[in-house]
N, C-alpha and C positions, 0 to 999 in steps of 0.2 A: 598214579598215586593210589595207595591202598587206603581207601576211605569209603564210607557208605555211598552206595550208588542207587539211582532210581532204575530198577530193572526195566528193560524193554524186550520185546520178543519179535524183532523183525526177522525176515528170512536172511540167513547168514550167507555172505558171499563165499566164494571158493577159498579165498585166503583166510577169512574169519573161521571157516570150518576147519581148516588145517591148523590154525592157531589153537583152537579148542582141543582138537584131537591130540596134538603134540604136547600141550600143557597137561592134559589129563594123563597121558602116557608117562610123562616125566614125574608127575606127582605120585605115581604108584610103582615107579621103577624100583627094582630090588638090588641094584648094585651100582657102583661108581662107573663101571664100563657102560652099563645101559643108560645111566644118567647122561654120560657124555654123548651117547648116540642121539637121545631125544633132545638134549640141550642144543646140539648143533643144528638139528632140523628146525627147532623152534626159533632159534636166533636167525636162521636163514630166511624164514618167512617174515619175521619181524622186520629184518633189514629190507626185504623186498617191499613190504607194505610202507615202510618209511620212505624209501626211495621213490615209490610211486605216489607218495603224498596221500596215502589211504588211511587217514585218521579214523574214518568211519568203520573200517574193518577191525582196527585195533579196539576201538571203543565197544563195538557190538560183541566181539569175542569176550571182552571183560564183563560186559553186562550178562552174557550167557552164563558165565561161571560164578558170578558174584555170590549168589545164594545157592546155586545148584551144586557147586564143588569148590568150597573155599581153598583147599590145598592147591588145586589146579589154578585157581585165580591168583594165588600168591606167586606161583611159578611164572605165570604169564605176565603178571605185573612187573616182576623183577626183570624178565627178559625185555619187556617194552621200555622200562626205565633205563636199563643198561644200553639198549640200542639208541635211545634218545640222547643220553648224556655222555656216552663213552665213544671215542673216535680213535682211529688209527691212521696216521698220515703216511704219505708216500715214502718217508724216510724210516718207517717202522717205529715212530714215536707214538706212545699211548697218550691220549689226551682226555681229560675229564672236565666236564662243566661243573664248577663248584659255586656254592652260594655262601655268603656271609650274612647271616640274619642278625638284625638288631631289633629287640623289643623296645618300644618307646611309648610313653604317655605324656600328655601335656594339657594344660588349660587352653592352649591355642592349637592351631592346625599343625600337625606333625609335618615337617618339611620332606620333600622329595625333589628329585631333579638333578641337575648337573653337578658333578664333583670336580672342583678345581684341579688342574694338572699337578700342582705342588702337593695337594692332599693325596692324590692318587699315587704319587711317587712314594710318599711316606707310608701309605697303606701297603704298597708292594714290598717295601723294605721290611716292615714288621711281619708280613706274612712269610717272607723268606727267613726271617730271623727266628720266628717262634712257632710256625705251623707247618711249613712245607719241608719236605726232605731235601737233602743236598742234591745238587745237580738237576734240579727241576727248573723249568721255565714257566713264566706266568704272564698272561695278558688279562687285563681287567677292562670292563666297560665303564665309561666315565659317567655313570648315572646311579643315583640312589633310588632304587625302584620301590614303588609301593606294590602291594599284591595285585592291584588292578593293571599294572604295567608289565607284568611278567609275560613271557611267551605263552600263548594260548594253544594248548594241544601238543601232542608228542612230536608231530612233524615240525611245528614252529619252534619247539625247543631244540630239536636236532639242527634245524637250519641256523638258529641263533648260535648254537655251540660251534658249528663249522665256521661261521663268519668270525667269531671271536678267536677261534683256534688258529686262524691264519696269521695272527700276530705273535704267537708264542715263541717262535724261533728267534725273533729279535726283541721279544718282550715289548712289542708295540701295542699300546692300549687302543681300544676301540672307541671312537667318538660317535655318539648318537645325538640326533637332533631331538631334544626333549619336547619340541613343539609337535612332533608326530605321535607322541605317546598319549594314551587315554588319560582323562582327568582322574585325579586321585580323590577318592571319597573321603570325607572328613570323619575321623573317629577319635575319641579320647585316647584309646589304647590301640596300637596297631603294630605292624612289623614293617621294617624296611630291609632291603636286600642290596648288597653289592654282588655282582656276578663276575666270574672270571673263568678262564680255562688254564689248568695246570698241565704241563707236559713233561714226560720223562721217557727214558729208554724203555722198551718193552720189558716187562718183568721187574723193573726197578721200583723202589718205594716212591710214593707221591707225598706222604705225610710223615712228619717227624716220629710219630708213635709207631710207625711201621719199622723204623730202623732199630728199635729195641733198646735205645739208650734212655728214652724219656717216655713215660706213660701217657696215655690219652688224657688222663685226669690232670697231669702236670701241664700238658700243652693247653688244656682248657683254662687252667689258672693263669698261665702266662699270657694267654690271649685276652683274658678278662682285664689284665693290667695294661698291656701294651696296645691291644686293639682298641680298647675303650678310649685311650688317650688320643688316638687318631680319629675315631669315628664320632666321638661326642661333639666336637665343633661343627659337624655336619647337621646336628640336631639341636640347635639352640633352644633354650626354654623347655627342654624335654628331660624327663627322667628315663634313663636307658639301661638296658642289660644286653650285653653282646653274647651271642651263642657261638659255639665252636664251628668254624668253617668246615664244610664237608661237601660230599657229592650233592648235586642240586636237589634231587628228589628226597634224599635222606634229610638234608638240612631243612627242606620245606616242611616235612612231617614233624621234625623236632621243633620247629618254630610254631607249628599249629598246636602241638601238645603243650609246650611251655607257655604259649600265649594265653591259654585259658586261665590259668591261675594268675598270670601277670595282669590280665584284664580285670579280674575280680579285685585284686589289691589296688589297681589303678582307680577303680570306681570308688573304693573306700577313701583313698587319698584325695581324689577329685572333690568328693562331697565335703571333705574336711576343709579343703582349700577354698572352695567357692561359697559354701554355705556356713562355714565355721562350725561344722558338726563333727566333733571327734568321733572315732569309731565306737566308743562306749555309749554314745547317744544315738547310735543307729541300730535298727533291727533289720534282720535279713530273713526273707522267706524263700525257701528253695523247693522246687517241685520238678518232677519228671514230665516230659512232654512227648506225646506219641502221635505218629501217623498210623501206618499199619504196624510198625514196630517203634520202639523207643528211639527217638532221634537226638534229644538233647535235654539238659537241665536249664532252667531259667532261674535267675536270682533277682528278687525284687528287694530294693532297699527303701526303708522308710525311717523317718525320725521317730524315736521312742515316744510312745503315747499318741502317735498319729497313724491313721490307716491309709494315708495317701502314699503311693509309691513314688518316690523321688526319682529313682533311677533303676535300670535293670541291666543285667549282663547275661548273655547267652553262653552256655557251656556245651558245645556240640560234642557228641560222641564221635570217636575217630577209629577207623580200622575195625577190629573185631570187638570193640566195646559194645556191650548191650546192657539190658536191664539186670543181668546177673553180675555185672561188674561192680566194684566197690567205689564207684565214682561219687555217690552221694556222701559217703563218709569222708572222702577226700575233700570235697567242697566244704563240708561242715567243719572239719579240722582246720582248713585254711582260714575260714571266717572267724572261728574262735581264736585262732592264733593271731589274727589281725586285731583282736580286741573288740569285735562287734558285741554290743550289749546283749542281744538276744538273737538266737538262730532258731527258726522254726522250720523243720523238715516235714513237708507234706508227702504223703504216700499215694494219694489218688492220682490216677492217670489223667493228665491235662491234655487237651487238644492243641494242636499247633495253630493257634489263632493269631491274627495280625490285625492291625488297625485298618478299617476299610478306607479311611481317608488318606493316610500317609504311608501305609504298608509296614509300619514299625511293629515289632513283636509285642504282644501283650504279656504282662508279668503278673505273678501271683501276689496277692496281699494276704494279710494274716487271716482273713475270713475264707481264703481259698478261692476268691474271685479273680478273674483275669481282667486287668485294668491297664490303661495307658500310663506309662511312666511320665511324670510331668514335673519339671523343675519349676520352682516359683518364679513368677514374672519379675520379681525384684532382683533375682540373681542375674549374672551376666549370661548372654547367650552362649551355648556350648554345642559342640558336635555330638554325634551319637557315640555310645559305647560300642566297641567292636565285640 
């Protein structure tokens, strides 16, 4: 995943050293022919590392390049993601692990877990009808995954993709025992995923927009209409927004990006529903938070005329975003568009501080102090904001 990393400086293994060398060479290549040469060597080492279950070699190579050589980091990340989510079976079929993200918020716990067989069949039909190219095959996992339940690491992702891909020829869905999955952490706003593998002949289109008759934007609109109709019943008492299905890592990044604004708006709606505070009676304080570099913005919500922070939302920076990015203005525009009564943008660098007792992030109030967000005891209990 292309996201901020905590650099480490361990001694690189032989495979990690090769990954770094080939990624750097590819990033400075001067022709498509040279590109192909380095790309093949990079992919060979990635495949070897995945086959040998060497997540550490992949991660250490990424860590080495994260700040030292961002272009090479991007090349390596693409190669690792491709090796983890893209497969080729013995019959020459290309297979791609795909994710269907659904953003959701609720006053109650957001559901996850088993998907009934009938609902899975409806989902498969809608994907074939509105998202996937002709002559593709699809196998789905029968679980609505929370982020805590997704495969951990590149090797685990590839292993899961292979298991799921074994059913594509006959479009046999994968049954998983939800009792073996990690517990889902409760958040007011979060994302849920359905995972599948789509298969087609080598070189053939996987998605409708590749066929040239329908644009990606039109596919997204169609999926909003037809996908929502199938997925909404899996998330009762939730407000949802479905995102375009796509390759696993790309869909994951898109849900991370879209989920930030969705969580802010969910917080506004939640406070309105639970405390009967319309947006116009809320104030928001936004501040940048730093470790060695800027890591995130935090938004503290308070009732107009009160200094107590009722709730807070974390807006993490993703990928190449930094303090030169226009994220602050994006957040301010979003809050004003939601009708927030007053938006205060703080410019001072805030430290990444958390509550010593519960570990929750601290949020800025109008005086620039970092405080614990606290809902009144008279309100109903609620999960955390994601």
